[in-house]
Steps between C-alpha positions, in 0.01 A plus 500: 500500500705260291598782264609706800724218621653468153568875493665476841719213381592691184579819690707305753702334224561843345607649832717196573660532157618852580696368795382795705465364853313804631242489224442129545463532876266798463283321245483184712387698804234686300379179336489333841286781640255482209488122528419520871231762436339294225530183710319646800 
């Protein structure tokens, strides 16, 4: 699980680096959904 979180952080930093607002928003929503699913 820790590795997954690190991958999410890395991917987010990459997406954020592109400056593409749509990509960042899309990734955050997808990551949020997966986080909720894994949490419950």
